[in-house]
C-alpha positions as CSV (number, residue, x, y, z in Angstrom):
1,X,115.7,91.4,102.4
2,X,113.3,93.6,104.3
3,X,114.7,97.1,104.4
4,X,113.5,99.8,106.9
5,X,112.7,103.3,105.7
6,X,116.0,105.2,105.3
7,X,114.3,108.5,104.3
8,X,115.9,108.4,100.9
9,X,114.3,109.4,97.5
10,X,114.8,105.8,96.3
11,X,112.8,104.4,99.2
12,X,110.0,106.9,98.7
13,X,109.8,106.2,95.0
14,X,109.6,102.5,95.6
15,X,106.9,102.9,98.2
16,X,104.8,105.1,95.9
17,X,105.2,102.7,93.0
18,X,104.1,99.7,95.1
19,X,101.2,101.5,96.8
20,X,99.6,103.8,94.2
21,X,96.0,103.0,93.4
22,X,96.0,99.9,95.7
23,X,93.4,99.6,98.6
24,X,96.1,98.8,101.2
25,X,98.7,101.0,99.5
26,X,96.2,103.9,99.8
27,X,96.3,103.5,103.6
28,X,100.1,103.4,103.6
29,X,100.5,106.5,101.4
30,X,97.9,108.5,103.3
31,X,99.8,107.8,106.6
32,X,103.1,108.6,105.0
33,X,101.7,112.0,103.8
34,X,100.0,112.8,107.0
35,X,103.1,112.2,109.1
36,X,105.8,113.2,106.5
37,X,109.1,114.9,107.3
38,X,110.4,112.9,110.3
39,X,110.4,109.6,112.1
40,X,107.7,108.7,114.7
41,X,107.8,106.0,117.3
42,X,104.3,104.8,116.3
43,X,104.8,104.7,112.6
44,X,107.4,103.0,110.4
45,X,107.8,101.6,106.9
46,X,109.7,98.7,105.3
47,X,110.1,97.4,101.7
48,X,111.0,93.8,100.8
49,X,113.5,93.5,98.0
50,X,115.1,90.5,96.3
51,X,118.9,90.0,95.7
52,X,118.7,92.2,92.6
53,X,117.1,95.0,94.6
54,X,113.7,94.6,93.0
55,X,111.0,95.6,95.4
56,X,107.9,93.4,95.8
57,X,106.0,94.5,98.9
58,X,105.9,97.0,101.6
59,X,104.9,97.0,105.3
60,X,103.6,99.8,107.4
61,X,103.3,99.5,111.2
62,X,100.9,102.2,112.5
63,X,100.6,102.0,116.3
64,X,100.2,98.2,116.7
65,X,98.5,97.6,113.3
66,X,100.6,96.2,110.3
67,X,99.4,97.0,106.8
68,X,100.9,95.0,103.9
69,X,100.7,96.1,100.3
70,X,101.9,93.9,97.4
71,X,102.8,90.2,97.4
72,X,105.9,89.2,99.5
73,X,108.3,87.2,97.2
74,X,109.7,85.5,100.3
75,X,106.8,84.5,102.5
76,X,109.0,82.8,105.1
77,X,111.0,85.9,105.6
78,X,107.8,88.0,105.8
79,X,106.3,85.7,108.4
80,X,109.4,85.7,110.6
81,X,109.4,89.5,110.3
82,X,105.8,89.7,111.5
83,X,106.5,87.3,114.3
84,X,109.4,89.4,115.4
85,X,107.4,92.7,115.5
86,X,104.3,91.0,116.9
87,X,101.6,93.5,115.8
88,X,98.1,93.2,117.4
89,X,96.5,93.3,113.9
90,X,97.6,92.6,110.3
91,X,95.7,93.9,107.3
92,X,96.4,92.6,103.8
93,X,95.1,90.9,100.7
94,X,93.7,87.5,101.3
95,X,95.9,86.1,98.6
96,X,98.9,86.5,100.9
97,X,99.1,83.1,102.5
98,X,99.8,84.0,106.1
99,X,99.3,81.3,108.7
100,X,97.2,82.6,111.6
101,X,98.0,79.7,113.9
102,X,101.7,80.4,113.7
103,X,101.1,84.1,114.2
104,X,98.8,83.3,117.2
105,X,96.0,85.3,115.6
106,X,92.4,84.8,114.4
107,X,91.5,85.6,110.8
108,X,88.5,87.4,109.2
109,X,88.1,88.0,105.5
110,X,85.7,89.6,103.0
111,X,85.5,91.4,99.7
112,X,87.4,94.4,98.5
113,X,85.0,96.5,96.4
114,X,85.8,99.4,94.0
115,X,83.4,102.0,92.7
116,X,82.5,101.5,89.0
117,X,82.5,105.2,88.2
118,X,78.7,105.5,87.7
119,X,76.9,108.8,87.6
120,X,75.7,109.5,91.2
121,X,72.7,111.7,92.0
122,X,71.9,112.8,95.5
123,X,68.3,112.7,96.7
124,X,68.5,115.9,98.7
125,X,66.5,114.3,101.5
126,X,69.1,115.0,104.1
127,X,71.8,117.6,104.7
128,X,75.2,115.8,104.7
129,X,77.8,117.7,106.7
130,X,81.6,117.5,106.6
131,X,82.8,116.9,110.2
132,X,85.5,119.2,111.5
133,X,88.7,118.1,113.4
134,X,87.5,119.6,116.7
135,X,87.4,117.5,119.8
136,X,83.8,118.2,120.5
137,X,82.7,117.1,117.0
138,X,84.9,114.0,116.9
139,X,83.6,113.1,120.4
140,X,80.1,112.9,119.0
141,X,81.2,110.7,116.1
142,X,83.1,108.4,118.4
143,X,80.0,108.0,120.5
144,X,78.0,107.1,117.4
145,X,80.5,104.5,116.4
146,X,80.6,103.1,119.9
147,X,76.8,102.7,119.9
148,X,76.8,100.9,116.6
149,X,80.0,98.8,116.6
150,X,81.3,98.9,120.2
151,X,84.8,100.5,120.6
152,X,86.0,98.7,123.7
153,X,89.5,98.5,122.4
154,X,89.7,102.0,121.1
155,X,89.9,104.8,123.6
156,X,88.7,108.3,122.6
157,X,92.0,110.0,123.0
158,X,93.7,107.7,120.5
159,X,90.8,108.1,118.1
160,X,90.8,111.8,118.4
161,X,94.6,112.3,118.0
162,X,94.6,110.1,114.9
163,X,91.5,111.4,113.1
164,X,92.0,115.1,113.9
165,X,95.6,114.8,112.5
166,X,94.5,113.0,109.4
167,X,91.7,115.5,108.7
168,X,93.9,118.5,109.3
169,X,96.5,117.1,106.8
170,X,93.8,116.4,104.2
171,X,94.3,112.6,104.2
172,X,90.9,111.8,105.7
173,X,87.3,113.1,105.8
174,X,84.2,112.4,108.0
175,X,80.7,113.0,106.8
176,X,77.5,112.9,108.9
177,X,73.8,113.5,109.0
178,X,72.6,115.3,112.2
179,X,69.2,115.2,113.9
180,X,67.3,118.2,115.3
181,X,69.4,118.1,118.5
182,X,72.6,118.5,116.4
183,X,73.6,115.0,117.2
184,X,75.2,112.9,114.4
185,X,72.9,109.9,113.7
186,X,74.6,108.5,110.5
187,X,78.2,108.7,109.3
188,X,80.8,107.5,106.9
189,X,84.5,108.0,106.8
190,X,86.9,108.6,103.9
191,X,89.4,106.9,106.3
192,X,92.4,107.3,104.0
193,X,92.8,109.6,101.0
194,X,95.6,110.2,98.4
195,X,95.7,112.0,95.1
196,X,95.0,108.7,93.3
197,X,92.6,106.8,95.6
198,X,90.5,106.8,98.7
199,X,89.1,104.2,101.1
200,X,85.6,104.4,102.6
201,X,85.0,103.0,106.1
202,X,82.9,103.2,109.3
203,X,79.5,103.5,107.6
204,X,77.2,103.6,110.6
205,X,73.7,104.7,111.5
206,X,72.1,104.8,115.0
207,X,69.4,102.1,115.2
208,X,66.3,104.4,115.5
209,X,67.4,106.1,112.2
210,X,68.1,103.1,110.0
211,X,66.3,102.2,106.8
212,X,65.7,105.9,106.0
213,X,68.4,106.3,103.3
214,X,70.8,108.4,105.4
215,X,73.9,106.2,104.9
216,X,73.1,106.0,101.2
217,X,72.9,109.8,101.0
218,X,76.2,110.2,102.7
219,X,77.9,107.7,100.3
220,X,76.4,109.5,97.3
221,X,77.9,112.8,98.5
222,X,81.3,111.2,98.9
223,X,81.1,109.4,95.5
224,X,79.8,112.6,93.7
225,X,82.6,114.7,95.2
226,X,85.5,112.3,94.5
227,X,84.4,110.5,91.3
228,X,85.0,113.7,89.4
229,X,88.7,113.4,90.4
230,X,89.0,110.1,88.6
231,X,90.2,108.5,91.8
232,X,89.8,104.8,92.6
233,X,87.3,104.5,95.5
234,X,87.6,101.4,97.6
235,X,85.7,99.9,100.6
236,X,85.7,96.5,102.4
237,X,82.7,94.4,102.8
238,X,82.3,91.5,105.2
239,X,78.5,91.1,105.4
240,X,76.4,91.0,102.2
241,X,75.4,94.7,102.3
242,X,73.5,95.2,99.0
243,X,73.6,99.0,99.2
244,X,77.2,98.9,97.9
245,X,76.1,96.9,94.8
246,X,73.2,99.3,94.2
247,X,75.6,102.3,94.3
248,X,77.9,100.7,91.7
249,X,80.7,99.0,93.7
250,X,82.1,95.8,92.2
251,X,84.3,93.1,93.8
252,X,88.0,93.6,92.9
253,X,89.6,91.2,95.4
254,X,89.5,89.9,98.9
255,X,90.9,91.3,102.2
256,X,92.1,89.5,105.3
257,X,92.5,90.8,108.8
258,X,94.4,88.9,111.5
259,X,94.0,89.9,115.1
260,X,95.1,88.6,118.5
């Protein structure tokens, strides 16, 4: 049975138990913390339990993206549930045997990597700044990401509302290196953050500034800051980016993303 969030202490405890120190659970718990206290139309949570009320997996629908943590014990029920909600994107471990053709989606996959806890030393070559939640600063970061990745499906207003809220509630961080015109030219996000773990994403550098060590310096700042907290530090890799290996990240699983 898949049970929707009933705002009880039991549901909250089950959610935390399933999600703590997991790369997808970190996303779910960060969203729960950032938007705690009441229900929102764009955010909801579910837990799948068996007939003995034992919980196996949880689902979080944020806007039109579904995040799954844990292994559904009844995959048929989970698949029917996903078909009913019809999210535009699903993010989960690759070990969950979802069928993209039935869901009407395309699938991508790659490696989940976790930092090995190595000692990190910054080079000091670049000043790495923590980006504020202001509209003007996030607009610059959005433009940088658009140049590097192309954000055709993400409008700035949605990006700003989400990231500014997460930063202000201490569940996300953005770091950047700026040029002499005070324009960000390299960035990396702590896209989701909890007391136990964090997830790094959106590592990007403008083309004229690549191969100068800027992204590496930003990542070293993030690792040095959070490694002292004994947190698990995750990121996802699709292409063979050797920088992550050099910094001490090791493969700890595989991710899958399904999108329409």
